[in-house]
C-alpha positions as CSV (number, residue, x, y, z in Angstrom):
1,M,26.0,155.2,81.8
2,K,27.4,157.2,84.7
3,R,26.9,154.2,87.0
4,N,28.7,151.9,84.6
5,A,31.6,154.3,84.3
6,L,31.9,154.5,88.1
7,I,31.9,150.7,88.4
8,G,34.6,150.4,85.8
9,A,36.8,153.0,87.5
10,M,36.4,151.1,90.8
11,I,37.5,147.8,89.1
12,V,40.6,149.4,87.5
13,A,41.6,150.9,90.9
14,A,41.2,147.6,92.6
15,S,43.3,145.8,89.9
16,L,46.1,148.4,90.3
17,A,46.2,148.0,94.1
18,A,46.4,144.2,93.7
19,C,49.4,144.6,91.4
20,K,51.2,146.9,93.7
21,K,50.7,144.4,96.6
22,H,52.2,141.6,94.6
23,D,55.2,143.8,93.5
24,K,56.1,144.7,97.1
25,V,58.9,142.5,98.5
26,E,58.3,141.4,102.0
27,E,61.2,142.3,104.4
28,A,62.8,139.4,106.3
29,P,62.5,139.7,110.1
30,V,65.7,140.9,111.8
31,V,67.4,138.2,113.8
32,A,69.8,139.2,116.5
33,A,73.4,137.8,116.2
34,P,74.2,135.2,118.7
35,V,76.4,136.3,121.6
36,P,79.8,134.7,121.3
37,V,80.6,132.3,124.1
38,T,84.2,132.5,125.5
39,A,85.7,129.1,126.1
40,P,87.1,128.6,129.6
41,D,90.8,128.8,130.0
42,P,92.1,125.3,130.5
43,A,95.0,126.6,132.6
44,S,92.7,128.1,135.1
45,A,90.3,125.2,135.3
46,G,90.0,123.8,138.7
47,K,92.2,126.5,140.3
48,V,91.0,128.1,143.5
49,P,92.0,131.7,144.2
50,A,94.7,131.9,146.9
51,A,92.5,133.7,149.3
52,E,90.0,130.9,149.2
53,Q,92.4,128.0,149.4
54,T,92.4,125.7,152.4
55,D,95.6,125.0,154.3
56,E,95.9,121.6,152.5
57,Q,95.5,123.3,149.1
58,R,98.2,125.9,149.9
59,E,100.6,123.1,151.1
60,M,100.0,121.1,147.9
61,A,100.6,124.2,145.7
62,K,103.9,124.8,147.6
63,K,105.0,121.2,147.0
64,Q,104.1,121.4,143.3
65,A,106.2,124.5,143.0
66,L,109.1,122.8,144.7
67,L,108.8,119.8,142.4
68,A,108.8,122.0,139.3
69,Y,111.9,123.8,140.5
70,G,113.6,120.4,141.2
71,V,112.8,119.1,137.7
72,M,114.1,122.3,136.1
73,E,117.3,122.3,138.1
74,D,117.9,118.6,137.4
75,K,117.5,119.2,133.7
76,Y,120.2,122.0,133.8
77,I,122.7,120.1,136.0
78,N,122.5,116.9,133.9
79,D,122.4,118.5,130.5
80,P,124.8,116.6,128.2
81,R,125.3,119.7,126.0
82,A,126.3,121.9,129.0
83,Q,129.8,122.4,130.5
84,W,130.9,124.1,133.6
85,A,133.6,126.8,133.7
86,T,137.3,125.7,134.2
87,E,138.8,129.2,135.0
88,A,137.5,132.5,136.2
89,K,138.5,136.1,136.9
90,A,136.6,139.2,138.0
91,S,136.7,143.0,138.0
92,S,136.5,143.1,141.8
93,V,136.4,140.9,144.8
94,F,134.7,141.6,148.1
95,G,137.3,143.0,150.6
96,D,140.1,143.7,148.1
97,E,140.2,147.5,148.7
98,G,142.8,149.3,150.7
99,G,145.5,146.7,150.2
100,K,143.5,144.1,152.1
101,T,143.7,140.5,151.1
102,P,140.2,139.3,150.2
103,S,138.9,136.1,151.8
104,D,139.1,132.9,149.7
105,S,135.4,132.6,150.2
106,N,134.8,135.5,147.8
107,L,137.3,134.9,145.0
108,A,136.4,134.4,141.3
109,K,137.8,130.9,141.3
110,N,134.8,129.9,143.4
111,A,132.7,130.2,140.2
112,V,134.7,127.3,138.6
113,G,133.1,123.9,138.4
114,A,129.6,122.8,139.3
115,S,127.3,124.6,141.7
116,D,128.5,123.8,145.2
117,G,127.5,126.8,147.3
118,N,130.9,128.6,147.1
119,A,130.7,131.8,145.1
120,W,132.5,134.8,143.8
121,T,131.3,138.1,145.4
122,N,132.0,141.5,144.0
123,N,133.0,144.6,145.9
124,N,130.3,147.1,145.0
125,T,126.7,147.4,145.9
126,D,125.5,150.4,144.0
127,K,128.2,152.0,141.8
128,G,129.8,151.3,138.5
129,F,129.9,148.0,136.7
130,D,131.4,144.6,137.7
131,W,132.0,141.5,135.6
132,L,132.9,137.9,135.9
133,E,134.7,136.2,133.1
134,T,134.8,132.4,132.8
135,T,136.5,130.1,130.3
136,F,135.6,126.6,129.3
137,A,137.6,123.5,128.2
138,T,135.8,122.9,124.9
139,P,134.8,125.7,122.5
140,V,131.3,125.2,121.1
141,N,128.7,126.7,118.8
142,A,126.7,128.1,121.7
143,T,123.0,128.3,122.2
144,E,122.6,129.2,125.8
145,V,124.3,130.6,128.9
146,R,123.2,129.7,132.5
147,F,124.6,130.8,135.8
148,V,123.7,130.2,139.4
149,L,123.2,132.9,142.0
150,P,123.1,131.8,145.6
151,S,119.9,133.1,147.1
152,G,119.4,135.2,144.0
153,E,121.5,138.1,145.2
154,G,122.1,140.6,142.4
155,V,120.0,138.8,139.8
156,E,118.1,142.0,138.8
157,A,121.4,143.9,138.2
158,V,122.7,141.6,135.4
159,N,122.8,143.8,132.2
160,K,125.0,142.0,129.7
161,V,126.1,138.5,128.6
162,E,129.0,138.2,126.1
163,L,130.8,135.3,124.5
164,Q,134.4,135.2,123.4
165,D,135.3,133.3,120.2
166,T,138.5,131.4,119.6
167,D,140.0,134.5,118.0
168,G,139.6,136.4,121.2
169,K,136.7,138.6,120.0
170,W,133.9,139.4,122.4
171,N,130.3,139.1,121.1
172,T,127.2,140.4,123.0
173,V,124.4,137.8,123.0
174,W,122.2,139.7,125.4
175,E,122.1,143.2,126.8
176,G,119.3,145.1,128.7
177,V,117.5,145.2,132.0
178,S,117.1,141.8,133.7
179,D,113.6,140.4,133.8
180,V,114.7,137.6,136.2
181,K,113.6,137.7,139.8
182,R,114.8,135.8,142.8
183,D,113.5,132.3,142.7
184,D,111.9,131.6,146.1
185,R,111.2,127.9,145.2
186,G,114.8,126.9,145.9
187,N,118.2,127.9,147.5
188,R,119.5,129.1,144.1
189,T,118.3,131.3,141.3
190,W,119.2,130.4,137.7
191,F,119.8,133.2,135.2
192,V,119.3,131.7,131.7
193,R,119.7,133.4,128.3
194,T,118.9,131.4,125.1
195,F,119.9,132.6,121.6
196,S,120.4,131.4,118.1
197,K,123.4,129.1,117.6
198,T,126.5,131.1,117.2
199,P,128.4,130.7,113.9
200,Y,131.6,130.9,115.8
201,K,133.1,128.6,118.5
202,A,132.7,130.2,121.9
203,K,135.3,129.6,124.6
204,A,134.5,132.1,127.3
205,V,131.5,133.8,128.9
206,K,131.5,137.3,130.4
207,I,128.7,138.4,132.7
208,T,128.4,142.1,133.5
209,Y,126.4,143.8,136.4
210,A,125.1,147.4,136.5
211,N,125.5,147.7,140.3
212,N,123.0,150.5,140.7
213,L,120.2,148.4,139.3
214,Q,120.0,146.4,142.5
215,H,121.7,147.7,145.7
216,D,123.3,144.5,146.9
217,Y,126.5,142.5,146.5
218,K,126.6,140.4,143.4
219,T,127.4,136.7,143.7
220,I,127.8,133.8,141.2
221,D,128.3,130.2,142.2
222,A,128.7,128.5,138.8
223,V,128.5,129.2,135.1
224,Q,127.4,126.9,132.3
225,L,128.0,127.2,128.6
226,V,125.6,125.2,126.4
227,G,126.3,124.3,122.8
228,D,127.5,121.8,120.2
229,K,131.1,120.8,119.7
């Protein structure tokens, strides 16, 4: 009897163990997440670091920069929506202090018309503010102002661009610290500010310099107003 009871107990224990084994859920193996692959930047594809370029590659890069500048300038000069200033006046002219008569080569009128190398030059290098005001033949709903600086002199000192409407009111379309640097690709630097189309007709542009932002004389060769009639 004792033997039969022992065998019965062993059978019950084995049955319980089998049930527990079936009830246990097998854990899935842990799989590591794939490492994301960064796609190569198309803009940098095929580019060779400057330090590793050959003389031929550097010369080609220079020509490509000159071509890009030429395309940009041609677009500005031949823009059918742009017009050049017809009149100009300024806060100061180089050489006008002490009763002296400033040279014609520095007068505000030199900023009238298309870019031709003749420019207005102010009379301050590092103090106060100077401005050039230009008027245009046709008032427009403006979207952009462009002006040309020979050799880029003073481009970092530009701090405000204003438009005058047909009622004589001045409206600031940009004010701050210039983010434009001298453009070494060409003989001129273009300062361009684009903005939402004005609800008013603009007839004049006023460009202001904070002279202490760049210790140099400020010059402007020509001014464009871009917009729709």
